[in-house]
A tleap script that builds the chain and sets N, CA, C and O, in Angstrom:
source leaprc.protein.ff14SB
mol = sequence {
  NMET ILE LYS LEU ASP ILE ILE ASN GLU VAL
  VAL ASN ARG THR GLY ILE SER LYS ALA LYS
  ALA GLU GLU ALA VAL GLU SER VAL PHE ALA
  GLY MET LYS ARG ALA LEU GLU ARG GLY ASP
  ARG ILE GLU LEU ARG GLY PHE GLY VAL PHE
  ASN VAL ARG PRO ARG LYS THR GLY ILE GLY
  ARG ASN PRO ARG THR GLY ALA GLN VAL ASN
  ILE ALA PRO GLY LYS ALA ILE ARG PHE LYS
  PRO GLY LYS ASP LEU GLN SER ILE CGLU
}
set mol.1.N position { 128.767 140.029 285.905 }
set mol.1.CA position { 128.857 141.266 285.160 }
set mol.1.C position { 128.249 141.035 283.779 }
set mol.1.O position { 128.521 140.026 283.129 }
set mol.2.N position { 127.436 141.970 283.350 }
set mol.2.CA position { 126.820 141.890 282.030 }
set mol.2.C position { 127.341 143.042 281.164 }
set mol.2.O position { 128.078 143.903 281.645 }
set mol.3.N position { 126.956 143.051 279.899 }
set mol.3.CA position { 127.455 144.053 278.970 }
set mol.3.C position { 127.127 145.473 279.439 }
set mol.3.O position { 127.939 146.383 279.272 }
set mol.4.N position { 125.959 145.661 280.018 }
set mol.4.CA position { 125.569 146.981 280.517 }
set mol.4.C position { 126.522 147.451 281.616 }
set mol.4.O position { 126.832 148.640 281.698 }
set mol.5.N position { 126.986 146.537 282.454 }
set mol.5.CA position { 127.958 146.888 283.496 }
set mol.5.C position { 129.275 147.350 282.881 }
set mol.5.O position { 129.904 148.283 283.379 }
set mol.6.N position { 129.686 146.702 281.809 }
set mol.6.CA position { 130.919 147.102 281.123 }
set mol.6.C position { 130.750 148.496 280.523 }
set mol.6.O position { 131.654 149.326 280.613 }
set mol.7.N position { 129.603 148.749 279.917 }
set mol.7.CA position { 129.333 150.065 279.337 }
set mol.7.C position { 129.351 151.135 280.420 }
set mol.7.O position { 129.944 152.197 280.234 }
set mol.8.N position { 128.708 150.863 281.543 }
set mol.8.CA position { 128.689 151.836 282.645 }
set mol.8.C position { 130.087 152.070 283.199 }
set mol.8.O position { 130.408 153.192 283.591 }
set mol.9.N position { 130.918 151.051 283.241 }
set mol.9.CA position { 132.302 151.198 283.704 }
set mol.9.C position { 133.086 152.106 282.759 }
set mol.9.O position { 133.868 152.943 283.209 }
set mol.10.N position { 132.881 151.943 281.452 }
set mol.10.CA position { 133.545 152.809 280.473 }
set mol.10.C position { 133.091 154.252 280.656 }
set mol.10.O position { 133.907 155.172 280.608 }
set mol.11.N position { 131.799 154.454 280.865 }
set mol.11.CA position { 131.268 155.805 281.076 }
set mol.11.C position { 131.887 156.420 282.331 }
set mol.11.O position { 132.308 157.576 282.305 }
set mol.12.N position { 131.947 155.669 283.421 }
set mol.12.CA position { 132.474 156.193 284.681 }
set mol.12.C position { 133.968 156.510 284.594 }
set mol.12.O position { 134.423 157.499 285.169 }
set mol.13.N position { 134.725 155.689 283.889 }
set mol.13.CA position { 136.181 155.896 283.822 }
set mol.13.C position { 136.597 156.959 282.823 }
set mol.13.O position { 137.602 157.640 283.027 }
set mol.14.N position { 135.834 157.113 281.738 }
set mol.14.CA position { 136.251 158.035 280.686 }
set mol.14.C position { 135.447 159.319 280.638 }
set mol.14.O position { 135.941 160.339 280.157 }
set mol.15.N position { 134.218 159.287 281.129 }
set mol.15.CA position { 133.377 160.477 281.088 }
set mol.15.C position { 132.697 160.706 279.753 }
set mol.15.O position { 132.072 161.748 279.556 }
set mol.16.N position { 132.802 159.757 278.829 }
set mol.16.CA position { 132.112 159.923 277.549 }
set mol.16.C position { 130.640 159.574 277.726 }
set mol.16.O position { 130.241 159.016 278.748 }
set mol.17.N position { 129.843 159.907 276.723 }
set mol.17.CA position { 128.403 159.651 276.825 }
set mol.17.C position { 128.128 158.147 276.800 }
set mol.17.O position { 128.934 157.355 276.314 }
set mol.18.N position { 126.978 157.788 277.331 }
set mol.18.CA position { 126.615 156.375 277.389 }
set mol.18.C position { 126.453 155.801 275.984 }
set mol.18.O position { 126.797 154.643 275.745 }
set mol.19.N position { 125.928 156.603 275.050 }
set mol.19.CA position { 125.738 156.126 273.673 }
set mol.19.C position { 127.081 155.820 273.013 }
set mol.19.O position { 127.226 154.805 272.331 }
set mol.20.N position { 128.064 156.705 273.220 }
set mol.20.CA position { 129.389 156.470 272.632 }
set mol.20.C position { 130.080 155.281 273.285 }
set mol.20.O position { 130.761 154.507 272.612 }
set mol.21.N position { 129.905 155.133 274.600 }
set mol.21.CA position { 130.497 153.987 275.301 }
set mol.21.C position { 129.874 152.694 274.807 }
set mol.21.O position { 130.576 151.703 274.608 }
set mol.22.N position { 128.561 152.694 274.607 }
set mol.22.CA position { 127.885 151.489 274.106 }
set mol.22.C position { 128.378 151.150 272.711 }
set mol.22.O position { 128.606 149.980 272.401 }
set mol.23.N position { 128.545 152.159 271.865 }
set mol.23.CA position { 129.048 151.936 270.507 }
set mol.23.C position { 130.465 151.367 270.545 }
set mol.23.O position { 130.797 150.473 269.766 }
set mol.24.N position { 131.299 151.883 271.449 }
set mol.24.CA position { 132.672 151.397 271.558 }
set mol.24.C position { 132.702 149.942 272.015 }
set mol.24.O position { 133.423 149.128 271.438 }
set mol.25.N position { 131.936 149.610 273.034 }
set mol.25.CA position { 131.918 148.237 273.544 }
set mol.25.C position { 131.374 147.284 272.480 }
set mol.25.O position { 131.919 146.198 272.279 }
set mol.26.N position { 130.311 147.685 271.806 }
set mol.26.CA position { 129.736 146.856 270.741 }
set mol.26.C position { 130.750 146.634 269.622 }
set mol.26.O position { 130.846 145.528 269.090 }
set mol.27.N position { 131.507 147.668 269.257 }
set mol.27.CA position { 132.465 147.508 268.169 }
set mol.27.C position { 133.621 146.595 268.585 }
set mol.27.O position { 134.130 145.837 267.759 }
set mol.28.N position { 134.042 146.656 269.845 }
set mol.28.CA position { 135.093 145.758 270.325 }
set mol.28.C position { 134.612 144.314 270.257 }
set mol.28.O position { 135.326 143.441 269.764 }
set mol.29.N position { 133.400 144.060 270.752 }
set mol.29.CA position { 132.866 142.698 270.729 }
set mol.29.C position { 132.654 142.207 269.297 }
set mol.29.O position { 132.906 141.040 268.996 }
set mol.30.N position { 132.193 143.092 268.417 }
set mol.30.CA position { 131.984 142.698 267.020 }
set mol.30.C position { 133.323 142.353 266.361 }
set mol.30.O position { 133.411 141.386 265.605 }
set mol.31.N position { 134.354 143.135 266.646 }
set mol.31.CA position { 135.678 142.847 266.103 }
set mol.31.C position { 136.224 141.522 266.603 }
set mol.31.O position { 136.831 140.767 265.844 }
set mol.32.N position { 136.007 141.239 267.886 }
set mol.32.CA position { 136.450 139.964 268.442 }
set mol.32.C position { 135.698 138.807 267.788 }
set mol.32.O position { 136.291 137.774 267.476 }
set mol.33.N position { 134.411 138.980 267.585 }
set mol.33.CA position { 133.604 137.925 266.962 }
set mol.33.C position { 134.071 137.654 265.527 }
set mol.33.O position { 134.185 136.500 265.112 }
set mol.34.N position { 134.341 138.729 264.775 }
set mol.34.CA position { 134.821 138.551 263.396 }
set mol.34.C position { 136.165 137.828 263.375 }
set mol.34.O position { 136.393 136.959 262.533 }
set mol.35.N position { 137.047 138.185 264.295 }
set mol.35.CA position { 138.365 137.540 264.351 }
set mol.35.C position { 138.220 136.058 264.669 }
set mol.35.O position { 138.902 135.232 264.062 }
set mol.36.N position { 137.354 135.708 265.599 }
set mol.36.CA position { 137.159 134.301 265.946 }
set mol.36.C position { 136.503 133.539 264.798 }
set mol.36.O position { 136.815 132.369 264.575 }
set mol.37.N position { 135.596 134.190 264.067 }
set mol.37.CA position { 134.973 133.542 262.911 }
set mol.37.C position { 136.016 133.205 261.842 }
set mol.37.O position { 135.899 132.192 261.152 }
set mol.38.N position { 137.038 134.062 261.710 }
set mol.38.CA position { 138.120 133.799 260.746 }
set mol.38.C position { 139.090 132.748 261.272 }
set mol.38.O position { 139.946 132.269 260.528 }
set mol.39.N position { 138.968 132.387 262.535 }
set mol.39.CA position { 139.874 131.410 263.125 }
set mol.39.C position { 141.102 132.043 263.751 }
set mol.39.O position { 142.043 131.341 264.122 }
set mol.40.N position { 141.104 133.373 263.872 }
set mol.40.CA position { 142.240 134.074 264.464 }
set mol.40.C position { 142.269 133.884 265.978 }
set mol.40.O position { 141.264 133.548 266.605 }
set mol.41.N position { 143.428 134.107 266.531 }
set mol.41.CA position { 143.644 134.026 267.977 }
set mol.41.C position { 143.589 135.444 268.535 }
set mol.41.O position { 144.161 136.361 267.946 }
set mol.42.N position { 142.910 135.633 269.661 }
set mol.42.CA position { 142.831 136.942 270.304 }
set mol.42.C position { 143.602 136.867 271.614 }
set mol.42.O position { 143.260 136.090 272.506 }
set mol.43.N position { 144.639 137.678 271.718 }
set mol.43.CA position { 145.460 137.690 272.921 }
set mol.43.C position { 145.350 139.055 273.584 }
set mol.43.O position { 145.726 140.070 272.998 }
set mol.44.N position { 144.834 139.075 274.802 }
set mol.44.CA position { 144.736 140.297 275.594 }
set mol.44.C position { 145.724 140.155 276.743 }
set mol.44.O position { 145.452 139.453 277.717 }
set mol.45.N position { 146.852 140.809 276.632 }
set mol.45.CA position { 147.924 140.668 277.623 }
set mol.45.C position { 147.406 140.965 279.022 }
set mol.45.O position { 146.733 141.969 279.250 }
set mol.46.N position { 147.726 140.088 279.938 }
set mol.46.CA position { 147.310 140.239 281.324 }
set mol.46.C position { 145.906 139.719 281.590 }
set mol.46.O position { 145.516 139.549 282.745 }
set mol.47.N position { 145.147 139.466 280.535 }
set mol.47.CA position { 143.779 138.967 280.711 }
set mol.47.C position { 143.674 137.519 280.279 }
set mol.47.O position { 143.311 136.656 281.078 }
set mol.48.N position { 143.991 137.242 279.015 }
set mol.48.CA position { 143.927 135.869 278.545 }
set mol.48.C position { 143.917 135.773 277.038 }
set mol.48.O position { 144.095 136.763 276.329 }
set mol.49.N position { 143.702 134.549 276.560 }
set mol.49.CA position { 143.733 134.259 275.132 }
set mol.49.C position { 142.453 133.521 274.746 }
set mol.49.O position { 142.053 132.555 275.395 }
set mol.50.N position { 141.821 134.002 273.673 }
set mol.50.CA position { 140.677 133.319 273.075 }
set mol.50.C position { 141.157 132.679 271.793 }
set mol.50.O position { 141.874 133.313 271.018 }
set mol.51.N position { 140.775 131.427 271.550 }
set mol.51.CA position { 141.087 130.811 270.265 }
set mol.51.C position { 140.010 129.785 269.917 }
set mol.51.O position { 139.261 129.316 270.774 }
set mol.52.N position { 139.964 129.460 268.632 }
set mol.52.CA position { 138.985 128.507 268.125 }
set mol.52.C position { 139.685 127.171 267.953 }
set mol.52.O position { 140.744 127.091 267.330 }
set mol.53.N position { 139.092 126.128 268.504 }
set mol.53.CA position { 139.682 124.792 268.391 }
set mol.53.C position { 138.657 123.851 267.782 }
set mol.53.O position { 137.458 123.985 268.028 }
set mol.54.N position { 139.124 122.909 266.996 }
set mol.54.CA position { 138.190 121.936 266.410 }
set mol.54.C position { 137.642 120.999 267.481 }
set mol.54.O position { 138.338 120.628 268.426 }
set mol.55.N position { 136.394 120.634 267.309 }
set mol.55.CA position { 135.751 119.687 268.218 }
set mol.55.C position { 135.571 118.379 267.464 }
set mol.55.O position { 135.110 118.371 266.323 }
set mol.56.N position { 135.933 117.280 268.102 }
set mol.56.CA position { 135.890 115.976 267.444 }
set mol.56.C position { 134.455 115.513 267.202 }
set mol.56.O position { 133.513 115.929 267.876 }
set mol.57.N position { 134.337 114.650 266.229 }
set mol.57.CA position { 133.071 113.992 265.972 }
set mol.57.C position { 132.862 112.939 267.053 }
set mol.57.O position { 133.825 112.465 267.656 }
set mol.58.N position { 131.637 112.582 267.293 }
set mol.58.CA position { 131.394 111.600 268.339 }
set mol.58.C position { 130.036 110.951 268.195 }
set mol.58.O position { 129.296 111.220 267.249 }
set mol.59.N position { 129.725 110.105 269.133 }
set mol.59.CA position { 128.437 109.424 269.153 }
set mol.59.C position { 127.773 109.749 270.488 }
set mol.59.O position { 128.356 109.557 271.555 }
set mol.60.N position { 126.555 110.240 270.402 }
set mol.60.CA position { 125.782 110.542 271.598 }
set mol.60.C position { 124.551 109.664 271.651 }
set mol.60.O position { 124.332 108.823 270.780 }
set mol.61.N position { 123.766 109.867 272.663 }
set mol.61.CA position { 122.524 109.097 272.797 }
set mol.61.C position { 121.357 110.039 273.016 }
set mol.61.O position { 121.455 111.024 273.749 }
set mol.62.N position { 120.260 109.718 272.369 }
set mol.62.CA position { 119.025 110.440 272.605 }
set mol.62.C position { 118.514 110.002 273.977 }
set mol.62.O position { 118.221 108.821 274.164 }
set mol.63.N position { 118.401 110.918 274.942 }
set mol.63.CA position { 118.015 110.504 276.292 }
set mol.63.C position { 116.599 109.932 276.365 }
set mol.63.O position { 116.294 109.154 277.270 }
set mol.64.N position { 115.748 110.302 275.438 }
set mol.64.CA position { 114.371 109.833 275.469 }
set mol.64.C position { 114.227 108.413 274.922 }
set mol.64.O position { 113.516 107.580 275.486 }
set mol.65.N position { 114.927 108.157 273.798 }
set mol.65.CA position { 114.765 106.850 273.152 }
set mol.65.C position { 115.962 105.924 273.354 }
set mol.65.O position { 115.843 104.709 273.193 }
set mol.66.N position { 117.105 106.491 273.703 }
set mol.66.CA position { 118.310 105.675 273.853 }
set mol.66.C position { 119.002 105.382 272.540 }
set mol.66.O position { 120.012 104.680 272.517 }
set mol.67.N position { 118.469 105.913 271.432 }
set mol.67.CA position { 119.069 105.679 270.115 }
set mol.67.C position { 120.368 106.456 269.973 }
set mol.67.O position { 120.522 107.550 270.515 }
set mol.68.N position { 121.300 105.865 269.230 }
set mol.68.CA position { 122.565 106.545 268.989 }
set mol.68.C position { 122.377 107.699 268.014 }
set mol.68.O position { 121.599 107.606 267.065 }
set mol.69.N position { 123.100 108.786 268.263 }
set mol.69.CA position { 123.043 109.963 267.410 }
set mol.69.C position { 124.475 110.360 267.087 }
set mol.69.O position { 125.310 110.477 267.984 }
set mol.70.N position { 124.756 110.566 265.813 }
set mol.70.CA position { 126.085 111.026 265.416 }
set mol.70.C position { 126.201 112.517 265.691 }
set mol.70.O position { 125.324 113.297 265.322 }
set mol.71.N position { 127.292 112.904 266.342 }
set mol.71.CA position { 127.557 114.308 266.626 }
set mol.71.C position { 128.593 114.779 265.619 }
set mol.71.O position { 129.701 114.246 265.553 }
set mol.72.N position { 128.221 115.783 264.839 }
set mol.72.CA position { 129.087 116.284 263.773 }
set mol.72.C position { 130.279 117.036 264.358 }
set mol.72.O position { 130.178 117.625 265.434 }
set mol.73.N position { 131.407 117.016 263.650 }
set mol.73.CA position { 132.545 117.811 264.128 }
set mol.73.C position { 132.202 119.284 264.044 }
set mol.73.O position { 131.414 119.701 263.195 }
set mol.74.N position { 132.780 120.048 264.903 }
set mol.74.CA position { 132.493 121.480 264.921 }
set mol.74.C position { 133.673 122.252 265.456 }
set mol.74.O position { 134.800 121.758 265.484 }
set mol.75.N position { 133.403 123.461 265.879 }
set mol.75.CA position { 134.429 124.320 266.436 }
set mol.75.C position { 133.929 124.848 267.774 }
set mol.75.O position { 132.732 125.057 267.968 }
set mol.76.N position { 134.862 125.057 268.686 }
set mol.76.CA position { 134.521 125.592 269.999 }
set mol.76.C position { 135.512 126.691 270.344 }
set mol.76.O position { 136.699 126.591 270.035 }
set mol.77.N position { 135.021 127.723 270.977 }
set mol.77.CA position { 135.877 128.817 271.417 }
set mol.77.C position { 136.387 128.482 272.809 }
set mol.77.O position { 135.614 128.142 273.705 }
set mol.78.N position { 137.688 128.580 272.975 }
set mol.78.CA position { 138.328 128.290 274.256 }
set mol.78.C position { 138.954 129.572 274.797 }
set mol.78.O position { 139.415 130.426 274.041 }
set mol.79.N position { 138.959 129.684 276.116 }
set mol.79.CA position { 139.587 130.819 276.783 }
set mol.79.C position { 140.613 130.307 277.773 }
set mol.79.O position { 140.315 129.446 278.601 }
set mol.80.N position { 141.812 130.834 277.686 }
set mol.80.CA position { 142.866 130.473 278.633 }
set mol.80.C position { 143.245 131.756 279.371 }
set mol.80.O position { 143.763 132.689 278.758 }
set mol.81.N position { 142.993 131.811 280.677 }
set mol.81.CA position { 143.288 133.042 281.416 }
set mol.81.C position { 144.785 133.327 281.492 }
set mol.81.O position { 145.606 132.410 281.527 }
set mol.82.N position { 145.122 134.612 281.516 }
set mol.82.CA position { 146.512 135.038 281.648 }
set mol.82.C position { 146.977 134.932 283.093 }
set mol.82.O position { 146.191 134.640 283.994 }
set mol.83.N position { 148.266 135.174 283.300 }
set mol.83.CA position { 148.843 135.041 284.644 }
set mol.83.C position { 148.206 136.004 285.642 }
set mol.83.O position { 147.966 135.635 286.792 }
set mol.84.N position { 147.930 137.246 285.208 }
set mol.84.CA position { 147.330 138.215 286.116 }
set mol.84.C position { 145.935 137.773 286.549 }
set mol.84.O position { 145.547 137.969 287.701 }
set mol.85.N position { 145.195 137.187 285.641 }
set mol.85.CA position { 143.842 136.748 285.949 }
set mol.85.C position { 143.864 135.481 286.802 }
set mol.85.O position { 142.979 135.286 287.635 }
set mol.86.N position { 144.847 134.629 286.608 }
set mol.86.CA position { 144.949 133.390 287.401 }
set mol.86.C position { 145.335 133.671 288.841 }
set mol.86.O position { 145.034 132.874 289.730 }
set mol.87.N position { 145.995 134.790 289.083 }
set mol.87.CA position { 146.465 135.078 290.439 }
set mol.87.C position { 145.391 135.700 291.333 }
set mol.87.O position { 145.665 136.022 292.489 }
set mol.88.N position { 144.185 135.870 290.817 }
set mol.88.CA position { 143.085 136.418 291.624 }
set mol.88.C position { 142.673 135.391 292.658 }
set mol.88.O position { 142.473 134.218 292.345 }
set mol.89.N position { 142.548 135.842 293.884 }
set mol.89.CA position { 142.142 134.927 294.965 }
set mol.89.C position { 140.756 135.243 295.436 }
set mol.89.O position { 140.244 134.581 296.339 }
savepdb mol mol.pdb
quit
């Protein structure tokens, strides 16, 4: 499923125009992105939880030369599915 599929689903379920549905979906995603940038946790009951977790520093290797490369610490977005989503077979 891609973003266009989500927009079409909103149009089919609500009957609003495609432009308004696209604006609504874009604003939801933008709000989620801003919340994750602030380090906030996003909990969608029945769906799951998005949160930002620190990623450790490490040492990698350049596959071409074999030289060691330091990997800087960073942040990664994690998703933990909710119970309703885990029960899908």
